[in-house]
N, C-alpha and C positions, 0 to 999 in steps of 0.2 A: 293662872297657868301653872301646872308642874312643871318640873325640868325636862331637859329634853337630853337623851344620850345616843350620839349616833343620830339623831333624827328623830328619834323615839319618842312620842309624846306620852309624857306620864298623867294621868288626869288625878285630880283630887276626887274624893267620894262625892262632894257637890256637884261637880261637873259630870260625873258617871250617873248622877240622877238626872240630871239633862238630858244627858245620851239615851236613859232610858226613856224620856217622854219623847224622843226622836223616834227611838225603837219601836214604841208602841204604836206611834203613828203610822209608820212604814208596815208594821205588822198589821193593824186594821185595815190598811189601803189595798194590802195584798189579800186578806180574805174577804174584801167588797169585790176586788177583781176576780179571784177564783169562783164567787157567786156568778158573777157577771158573764162569765165565759160560755157561749154558745154557739151553735151553728148559726151563720151569718153577719155575727157582729164583727165590727173592723177592730183592727187594732189602734187605729186613730181614736175610734169611739173608747174603746178602753182606756187610753191614754187621757182622754177629758175627763172619763170618770175620777181617775187618779189626780190629776191634778185640783178637779174641783174640790175632792175629799181633803187632800192635804191642805189646801190653801183655806178651806172652811174651818179647820181645826187651829188656824193660827201658823201653819208650818210654810216652808218655802221648799217646791220640789229642788232636789241637789242636782239632778243630772240636766234640767234645761239651762241651756247657754253654756254647759261645761265643753270645755276640750276646746281643740282646732282640727277642722272645722268646729264652730260652736255646735252642741246637739241640741237638735230643733224639739226635742218633747221631754215628757215628765217620766217616762218610764222607758225602758228598752223592752220591746216586741219582738222576740226571736222566734220562728215558727218552723218547725221538722228540722232541716239541715242546717238551718241558721241557730248558731249556739249562742250568740252573745251579740250585746251592742245593736241590735236590729232598731231600727228606725220606725215606729206606727206610722199609719197611714191608712191607705185604701183597701188593703188587702181584708178580704173577709174569711173569716175560720168555716173550714169545712169539716163535716164528720169526719173523724180519725186522727185530725191535726194533733200536734201539741204544740205549743206554746210556753218558752221560758218568757217570765214576766219578773224583771228586775226593777225595783224600786228604791229611790233613797228621799229623805227628808232631813230639812234643818230646822230644828226647833232652837231658838235663842242661842244661833251660831255653832251648835253642835250638831251632828248628823247621825243618822242611821242609815243601815245598808241592808237589803235582804231581797232575794228570789227565790221563785217558785217555778216550777214547771207543771203545766195543768194539761190533762187530755180534754180534747172536745169530742164528746161520747165515746163510743167504744175504741179503742186501739189493739193492734197485735200483742199477744202476750210478750213477744220480745221487748216491745216499747214500754209495757208495764213492768217488765223487768230492769229495764235501763233506767227509768225514772226510780223507782224503788234502791236500786244500787246506788245510785247518785245521791238521793236524799238520805240514806244511810251511812253512807260514806262521811258526808258532812258532820253528821252527829257524832261517828265514829272518832273525827279529829277533833272536834271540841271536848269530847269525852277524856280523850288523851292529855289534855292541857291540865298542868299543874303547876302551882307556885314554884319558882325555882326550877322549872324543866326550860326547855328550849323549844323554839319555834319551829322546828321541823320534826318534833315529835309530833306534832299535827299532820305535818305533810306526811310523815311515814304510817301514821294510823288511817290516812285516808287511801294511800295507795296499796297497802296490806289487805284491806277490807276490798277494794275494787278487785284487786288481783285474786282474791279467793273466792270471787262470784264469776270470774269466768275471763275472756280474751276481750276487753273493753279497752278502748283508746282513753287515754289519761291525757287531757291537754296540758302541755309543759309552759307555752307560750304565754298563757293566760291564769294569772294567780289569785289568791285572795291578797288582804292587805290590811296595814295598819289605818286608823279611822280615829276620827275625835273633831277638831276643830277645822280640818278639812276632810274631805271624802275618801281621797287615797294618801295614803302616806307610811313612811316607812315603818316596819317591814314588810316586804313581801311575804306571803304564807303560799309557798308552792303546795302542789297537790300530789306530790311524789319526793321521794328522798329518803336517805338515811336520818334516823333521829340523832338527837344530842346537839344538833348544830343550829347557829343563827341566835338572834338576841334572846336574852334570858327572859323567860315568862314572870313577871312582876304584877303586884298589885297597882292600879291605874292603868295597865296597858290594855287597851281595846282592839280588836282583831275581827277583821270581816272572813270567814270563812267560805270558799266556793268553788267546790268542785265543779267541773266542768267533764261531760264523761260522754264518749261516743260511740256507737254499735259498731263504727270501723278503727280509721286509721285516726290518731291524733293531729294529721295535718290539716291545716286549715288556709283560708284565703281572705281577705277583706276586699268586699263590694265595691261597685264605684262609687256607692255615697261616702266612702272613706270612715264607715263606722262598723258597719254588718258584718260580723265575722261568721262565715260557712266551711261548712266541713268540705275538705278538698274532692273526697270520694262521693258524696252527695247522701252518705248515710245519716240518720238522724242524731241529735244529741239532746241531753237534759243537764239543766245548771239549776243547782239549789245554794242558797245562801243565807246566813246569820251573822248580826255581829254579836259578839260576846266579849266578856271580861272576866277577871277571875277576883273574887275576893277571898279573905280567910277563911272564910266556910267552904267554898268550892264555887264552881262555875255559874256564871248568869248570862242569860241569853237575852240580850237587851232587845231583839226585835222579835221575839218569841212571846205571845199574849200573856202566856203562863210563865214566862220567864224561862221555860226549857225544862222545869221541875218535874213533868210526868216524863219525859224522855230519857232526861237523866238520870231517873230513879230506875226505869226498865235498864239502864245500861250500868246500875249500880256506882253513879257517881254522886257524889255530894251536890246539893242546890248550895247556891250562894247569893242567891236573890233576896231582895229585902220584903 
């Protein structure tokens, strides 16, 4: 284990390599789920697909049994105005729905965590734009990270991009986070704020960046299951997430199948993967 500074866990290159294995498992599972989304499938069936795949590859689902009350499933499945932490069950997806799928896996004690939002068939243009803005803001946040920079450089880049695209709600009560030997660790990674603040971005720090963006207000409430977070105004939201780290040569997105190389190149950012 590397040293800890104010609870911030710094990993060795060998530990980051294991996190890459966990990240690849998460990325592969999300791609499997993306292709499994269809009209009529239930969120519980998607959860079973995810758990089977994670365990078949020697991983352990990060989410199952996590928290208080213990989360009962292997993925979070949040539909339409549900933005995060939705519990999978008997809900069948319908044409025009969108579903946020958040997935985590543990490999040899190290975590990967990522999320995607998937449209079920055709959705209105404003929903397509919401999804595109949310995903792109995540990448802009990652692209803003540099060794020697600060955590809120990521936050500022996310907010600046979202604001440049329209009047969207940026959730402030839910943030990205550090990740490593635990799923949620310091520091928090807000999706808004001024740059140049927070812990320094150093080699061996791993962060999960996850903007949650809504069509309306940022205000949310927690449903009666004590987990599912929904939008107070009933408008729809999107959620994307990747786990990444910085190496001496650039950014390495541990949960992207290509390490983020293609997208980072598009944004003019050096790739730091193996």
